[in-house]
Every structure is written in C-alpha cells, then in structure tokens.
C-alpha positions, -999 to +999 in steps of 0.1 A: +001+000-001+014+034-011+017+063+015+001+094+007+021+125+003+010+139+036+018+106+053+053+108+039+056+145+054+044+132+088+070+103+087+097+129+080+084+150+107+085+121+133+120+113+123+133+148+130+113+150+162+128+115+174+162+128+168+160+161+187+147+150+221+113+164+214+082+149+231+051+146+208+019+131+205-004+129+174-039+133+185-064+111+165-093+130+149-124+111+159-159+119+169-148+121+207-119+144+199-115+181+187-117+185+151-090+206+136-064+200+161-029+201+148-013+167+135+016+170+162+015+183+197+052+188+209+071+199+238+108+208+233+130+224+260+097+235+279+083+251+246+050+241+234+049+235+195+020+224+173+027+212+139+001+207+112+016+187+082+004+193+048+015+182+013+015+194-022-010+223-025-027+211+008-041+240+025-051+244+062-090+246+069-106+274+087-109+251+117-073+242+115-063+280+114-086+287+143-067+260+164-032+273+152-041+310+161-055+298+195-021+282+201-003+312+192-024+336+214-017+314+243+020+318+238+027+285+220+044+281+185+022+269+158+035+260+124+024+243+090+051+219+078+052+207+042+077+193+016+089+229+008+098+237+046+103+204+062+142+210+061+136+241+083+120+221+111+153+212+128+165+250+130+129+258+144+135+233+171+170+246+180+156+282+182+133+271+208+161+258+230 
C-alpha cells in the first residue's frame, strides 16, 4: 500500500522529532476528539509547539487555522510543515532551546 504524500511528510516530521529529544503526541481526530487539532502536539525544552502537516497544494482549513491561532494566542508556537519547508524544522526546534 502506497503512502499518501501527507503521510510521507508526517513520517519525515516524526524522524526529525525523534532525533531532537522532542516529546510529541499525534492526536487522532475522531468523533470524541476536537476536530482541527494540529497533527503533532510537541514539547521541546519546555516550549509548546504544534505542527500541522500538509503536502502538495494542501491548505489548512478554517478550523485548523482557528486552532493554530489559539495556540499562538496562548504563547505557543504553531507551524504548518510541508515538503517545501520541512528542512527548516530542525532549525525551528533549535531556536526554541
């Protein structure tokens, strides 16, 4: 079974997080959870980081944007990572240290 482009981005994100001593959880969107929650909820060096993974021309939904904005308003860092900027993720994590 072939992986979707977004699944490949998530796999690369997990690999980066695993090599940087970053705690993360990947909430599963179900009827019992909150829709629009970012794909990765992370803590690195005491900093809260939320990552929404996208691929290709994938765009965040209005609900995803609302969650990302609420995280930023609460003092956290919230980013959208795709194939074009995934190589910048290690630097983003380093800046949070």
